[in-house]
Each structure stands twice: as C-alpha cells, then as structure tokens.
One Martini backbone bead per residue (centre of mass of N, CA, C, O) as a GRO file, in nm:
protein
  100
    1LEU     BB    1   0.057   0.061  -0.022
    2GLY     BB    2   0.297   0.261   0.019
    3ALA     BB    3   0.430   0.209  -0.275
    4LEU     BB    4   0.161   0.324  -0.431
    5ALA     BB    5   0.105   0.622  -0.345
    6PHE     BB    6   0.293   0.785  -0.520
    7PRO     BB    7   0.204   0.698  -0.809
    8LEU     BB    8  -0.094   0.766  -0.760
    9SER     BB    9  -0.056   1.068  -0.708
   10LEU     BB   10   0.057   1.123  -0.989
   11GLY     BB   11  -0.197   1.034  -1.137
   12ILE     BB   12  -0.382   1.245  -1.005
   13VAL     BB   13  -0.225   1.491  -1.109
   14ALA     BB   14  -0.255   1.417  -1.420
   15LEU     BB   15  -0.567   1.476  -1.434
   16GLY     BB   16  -0.573   1.748  -1.287
   17ALA     BB   17  -0.808   1.994  -1.161
   18ARG     BB   18  -1.053   1.791  -1.075
   19LEU     BB   19  -0.895   1.767  -0.806
   20PRO     BB   20  -0.817   1.809  -0.510
   21ALA     BB   21  -0.525   1.852  -0.327
   22ALA     BB   22  -0.592   1.642  -0.096
   23VAL     BB   23  -0.565   1.375  -0.241
   24PRO     BB   24  -0.255   1.356  -0.303
   25THR     BB   25  -0.174   1.432  -0.012
   26ALA     BB   26  -0.301   1.186   0.119
   27ALA     BB   27  -0.141   0.969  -0.038
   28LEU     BB   28   0.139   1.063   0.060
   29ALA     BB   29   0.082   1.030   0.363
   30VAL     BB   30   0.021   0.732   0.366
   31GLY     BB   31   0.276   0.631   0.230
   32TRP     BB   32   0.483   0.755   0.429
   33SER     BB   33   0.375   0.609   0.687
   34VAL     BB   34   0.393   0.317   0.592
   35PHE     BB   35   0.686   0.311   0.512
   36ASN     BB   36   0.815   0.391   0.790
   37THR     BB   37   0.693   0.162   0.947
   38MET     BB   38   0.822  -0.071   0.784
   39TYR     BB   39   1.120   0.017   0.776
   40TRP     BB   40   1.186   0.039   1.088
   41ALA     BB   41   1.074  -0.243   1.170
   42ALA     BB   42   1.264  -0.415   0.972
   43LEU     BB   43   1.548  -0.320   1.064
   44THR     BB   44   1.570  -0.505   1.318
   45ASP     BB   45   1.571  -0.775   1.146
   46LEU     BB   46   1.823  -0.712   0.941
   47LEU     BB   47   2.003  -0.624   1.172
   48PRO     BB   48   2.247  -0.649   1.376
   49SER     BB   49   2.262  -0.567   1.710
   50GLU     BB   50   2.569  -0.456   1.707
   51SER     BB   51   2.473  -0.251   1.429
   52LEU     BB   52   2.213  -0.077   1.454
   53SER     BB   53   2.303   0.217   1.480
   54LEU     BB   54   2.477   0.232   1.224
   55GLY     BB   55   2.258   0.130   1.021
   56ALA     BB   56   2.044   0.351   1.081
   57GLY     BB   57   2.223   0.592   1.002
   58LEU     BB   58   2.278   0.507   0.713
   59LEU     BB   59   1.981   0.467   0.618
   60GLY     BB   60   1.885   0.754   0.692
   61GLY     BB   61   2.080   0.895   0.505
   62ALA     BB   62   1.983   0.762   0.241
   63LEU     BB   63   1.684   0.850   0.268
   64ASN     BB   64   1.778   1.178   0.270
   65LEU     BB   65   1.941   1.227   0.001
   66LEU     BB   66   1.733   1.288  -0.220
   67PRO     BB   67   1.577   1.530  -0.088
   68SER     BB   68   1.835   1.711  -0.111
   69PHE     BB   69   1.865   1.701  -0.450
   70LEU     BB   70   1.591   1.733  -0.594
   71PRO     BB   71   1.537   2.044  -0.582
   72THR     BB   72   1.781   2.116  -0.764
   73VAL     BB   73   1.688   1.963  -1.012
   74LEU     BB   74   1.406   2.096  -1.039
   75ALA     BB   75   1.515   2.400  -1.069
   76VAL     BB   76   1.683   2.333  -1.356
   77ALA     BB   77   1.435   2.210  -1.481
   78ALA     BB   78   1.207   2.137  -1.680
   79PRO     BB   79   0.876   2.072  -1.615
   80ASP     BB   80   0.874   1.795  -1.768
   81ARG     BB   81   1.144   1.688  -1.631
   82ALA     BB   82   1.047   1.705  -1.337
   83LEU     BB   83   0.809   1.506  -1.354
   84LEU     BB   84   0.985   1.269  -1.449
   85ALA     BB   85   1.176   1.263  -1.196
   86ILE     BB   86   0.949   1.205  -0.991
   87ALA     BB   87   0.843   0.950  -1.122
   88ALA     BB   88   1.107   0.783  -1.118
   89CYS     BB   89   1.145   0.783  -0.815
   90GLY     BB   90   0.877   0.646  -0.742
   91LEU     BB   91   0.927   0.383  -0.914
   92ALA     BB   92   1.197   0.303  -0.784
   93GLY     BB   93   1.087   0.276  -0.497
   94ALA     BB   94   0.863   0.075  -0.552
   95ALA     BB   95   1.054  -0.146  -0.661
   96LEU     BB   96   1.234  -0.176  -0.407
   97ILE     BB   97   1.007  -0.242  -0.208
   98GLY     BB   98   0.895  -0.494  -0.368
   99ARG     BB   99   1.164  -0.664  -0.322
  100CYS     BB  100   1.120  -0.684   0.002
   0.00000   0.00000   0.00000
C-alpha cells in the first residue's frame, strides 16, 4: 500500500485540476507513513543487534539523501523534465520496496 501511494498520487495529479489538492496530498501522507512504519520496523529484523545504531544511521542518511538533491534538480530542470524526474524516483522507490 505504501509503495503504491506515491505513483498513485502522481497519477491523480496527472488527471489535472479536476480533483482537489487534498486527494494527492492524502495519498502521499498515507504512503509516507506506511513506508516509514514498515521500513523502521523491518530494520531491526534485518540488521545485527551489535550494529543496529550504525546501520540505522547509514540507512537514515541514505533515505534522506535524495530529498536533499531533488529540489536542486527540479529547480534547474524544465517543467516536463521535473515531473519525469519525480515520477522516475517514485517508480524506482516502489520497485525497490516491492523487491523487499
């Protein structure tokens, strides 16, 4: 469910202004909260207990790396390329989560 919320919200945005902005915002909010709940809960099962703090720090940094660079990419890109970049990031994230 969480992995599908981002691509679904982009699909909702692509429909145009026929829907209120609260609909894609709610889809993003649900997707983000479900993802974070599953991600951090699964982390304790995947990492050895002796390196849990280090692993959580590294994975948290990796999780926050893209949001640090994406606004810069979007600021210099043409509007159609910016939407394509956001969609590609969402699809790549959904594919990676689906593999877990």
